[in-house]
C-alpha positions, 0 to 999 in steps of 0.5 A: 078115214073113219074114226074106227079105222083111225083108232085101229091104225094108230093103236097098231102103230103104237104097238109096233113101236113098243114091240120094236123097242122091246125087240131092240132091248132084248137083242142088246141083251142077247148080243152082250151074252147076258141072256137066258133061254127066256130071252130067246122066247121073248125075242121070238114073241116080240118079233112075231108081234111086231110083224103082225102089228106092222102088217095090220097098219100097212093093210089099213093104210093100203085100203084107205089109199085104195078107197081114196083113189076110187073116190077121186076117180068116181068124181071125174 
């Protein structure tokens, strides 16, 4: 894996973890009833960000896996 792909993968994975923590905390506030309208907006933004960063990480992992498989079948 190239260094750029590695950095992008781990950065998007770290962002996913941070957004998951934010989403978890905000969901707890919504569940306790101590939430205002801004908390609903933040949940939506954190959810969209989590989906985006998780899909970026998954796409990078998928492409790297395909490239490794192609390289192995090309050597045979």
